[in-house]
Structure formats: structure tokens, C-alpha cells
C-alpha positions in Angstrom: 2.5 22.9 -16.5 -1.4 22.6 -16.5 -2.5 19.3 -14.7 -5.0 19.0 -17.7 -1.8 18.5 -19.9 0.0 16.6 -17.9 -2.9 14.1 -17.5 -3.2 13.8 -21.1 0.4 12.7 -21.5 0.7 10.3 -18.7 -2.9 8.5 -20.0 -1.0 8.7 -23.7 1.8 6.7 -21.9 -0.2 4.2 -19.9 -1.8 3.8 -23.3 1.2 2.9 -25.2 3.0 0.8 -22.8 -0.6 -1.1 -23.1 0.3 -1.5 -27.0 3.4 -1.9 -26.7 2.8 -4.8 -23.9 0.8 -6.8 -26.9 3.1 -5.4 -30.1 6.4 -5.6 -29.2 6.7 -7.5 -25.9 6.1 -11.1 -27.9 9.3 -10.3 -30.1 11.3 -9.5 -27.1 12.0 -13.1 -26.3 11.3 -15.2 -23.4 8.4 -13.7 -22.0 9.4 -15.0 -18.3 12.3 -12.2 -18.6 11.2 -9.3 -20.4 9.2 -6.4 -19.1 5.4 -6.8 -18.0 4.5 -3.5 -20.0 0.8 -3.5 -18.4 2.3 -4.3 -15.1 4.6 -1.1 -15.6 1.6 0.8 -16.4 -0.3 -0.5 -13.5 1.8 0.6 -11.3 3.1 4.2 -12.6 -0.5 5.0 -12.1 -0.6 3.5 -8.9 2.2 5.9 -7.1 -0.1 8.8 -8.3 -3.3 7.9 -7.5 -5.4 6.8 -4.7 -5.6 3.5 -3.0 -9.1 2.9 -4.4 -8.1 3.8 -7.7 -5.3 1.9 -7.6 -6.9 -1.2 -6.6 -9.8 -0.7 -9.2 -7.2 -0.4 -11.9 -5.1 -3.4 -10.7 -8.4 -5.4 -10.6 -8.6 -4.5 -14.8 -5.6 -5.1 -15.4 -5.3 -8.2 -13.4 -8.7 -9.5 -15.6 -7.6 -8.7 -18.7 -4.2 -10.3 -18.2 -6.2 -13.5 -17.0 -8.7 -13.8 -19.8 -5.5 -13.9 -21.6 -3.7 -16.5 -20.1 -6.9 -18.6 -18.4 -4.6 -21.2 -16.7 -4.9 -20.0 -13.1 -8.0 -17.5 -13.7 -8.0 -14.6 -10.7 -4.8 -15.2 -9.6 -3.4 -12.3 -12.1 -6.7 -10.3 -11.1 -5.8 -11.3 -6.8 -1.9 -10.5 -7.9 -2.3 -7.0 -9.5 -5.5 -5.8 -7.2 -3.0 -6.1 -4.0 -0.3 -4.4 -6.5 -2.3 -1.8 -7.1 -3.9 -1.1 -3.7 -0.3 -1.1 -2.1 1.5 1.1 -4.1 -1.2 3.8 -4.0 -1.1 3.7 -0.4 2.6 3.2 -0.1 3.0 6.3 -1.5 1.4 7.6 1.3 4.4 6.5 3.9 6.9 7.2 1.2 8.2 9.8 -1.3 7.2 8.2 -4.3 8.9 12.0 -6.1 12.2 10.1 -5.1 13.6 8.4 -8.0 15.2 5.9 -5.6 11.9 5.1 -4.0 10.6 5.0 -7.1 12.8 2.1 -8.3 12.1 0.7 -5.1 8.5 0.5 -5.8 8.4 -0.7 -9.3 10.9 -3.5 -8.4 8.9 -4.7 -5.4 5.7 -4.2 -7.1 6.7 -6.7 -10.0 8.5 -9.4 -7.7 5.4 -9.6 -5.2 2.9 -9.5 -7.8 5.1 -12.3 -9.5 5.1 -14.2 -6.4 1.2 -14.2 -5.5 0.6 -15.1 -8.8 2.9 -18.4 -8.8 2.0 -18.9 -5.3 -1.9 -18.4 -5.9 -1.6 -19.9 -9.2 -0.5 -23.3 -7.7 0.5 -24.5 -11.0 4.1 -24.4 -9.5 5.7 -26.5 -6.9 9.5 -27.6 -5.4 12.5 -27.0 -7.0 10.2 -25.1 -10.2 8.7 -22.7 -7.2 12.1 -21.8 -6.3 13.2 -21.3 -9.8 10.4 -18.9 -10.3 10.7 -16.9 -7.7 14.7 -17.1 -7.0 15.4 -16.5 -10.8 12.8 -15.7 -13.0 10.7 -13.1 -11.0 13.9 -11.1 -10.3 14.9 -11.4 -14.2 11.2 -9.7 -15.1 10.7 -7.4 -12.1 14.6 -6.2 -12.9 13.7 -5.5 -16.5 10.7 -4.2 -16.0 11.9 -1.6 -13.5 14.7 -0.7 -15.6 12.1 -0.1 -18.2 10.2 1.9 -15.6 13.3 4.2 -14.7 14.0 5.2 -18.4 10.1 6.0 -18.9 10.2 7.9 -15.2 13.4 9.8 -16.6 12.7 10.5 -19.9 8.9 11.8 -18.7 10.3 13.0 -15.3 8.8 16.8 -16.0 5.2 14.7 -16.0 5.8 12.2 -13.4 7.0 15.0 -11.2 10.1 12.7 -9.8 13.0 14.1 -8.3 16.8 13.1 -9.4 19.4 13.3 -7.4 23.0 14.6 -9.5 
């Protein structure tokens, strides 16, 4: 497959995830549990990019998220920037071409993003903090990861992910 066509397909998928975040996600129920499609798009992009590009993409996604929910403005930008950078950097250390490693990246990225947003936002304290990090963040990370794995398997030809059979 030509690299230009691969980039176009991945770009369309990431755009579709952004549209899905604002159109379908509100219909799926409690936002603490539903997959975060914007974060998923960022993570799928960051795994395939350089750390600087991942950080810039993360900052852009974070500003968009903060603009839509200005309760703790800046926490989302910080969290998404860190995740974009770390996932892009992590591909140099690990092998994101493996489905198991990609699964770990997606889960860790979603949970760490939620951790940074909750802690940097400073809105949650005490037992609520334990619920937010121990239950809701894990649930959202799991649904986001499951959605991401379905997409990676469906588009494995373009993501160049090896599936062990």
C-alpha cells in the first residue's frame, strides 16, 4: 500500500473518531464510562508519530477538551500533551507493531490522562478521588482501549500491527 494512501486512510479514521466523539458519545450514556474518542484518536496518532508532533497534537486536543469543559482549564491541555509526548516517545522504547503492546499503550494512556486531569484539576478530594481513579478511570480506560483495539484490528493493514494467531 502506498504511504500517501495509508496516511489518507488513517487521517479519515482520526477525523471520524473526532466526529464520533461529539455526535455518538453523548448518546452512549455516562461519560465517565464511555470511550473517549478524541483521546483515542490522539493516542492512535501519537503511537505513529514523533514526540514533538505527538505533544503538539495532544496540546491541541487538550485545548479543545478544556474549551468544552472549562471547570479546570489547563488540566486537559496538560494531560493530553503529556500523553501525546509519552506515547510517541514510547514507540522508540517498545514495539507498537505488536497488538499486546498497543493494548497496554492505549490502556495506560487513557488511565494516566484521567489521573492527570483529576489531580491537576483539583476538583475531587478524599473518597471521591479514590472512586474517580480506581473505578471510573479504569472503566473509561477499558472501554477506550476496547474500542481502540477493535479499530486497530479492523485497520491493521494501515496501522501495520502484527496480530499473533
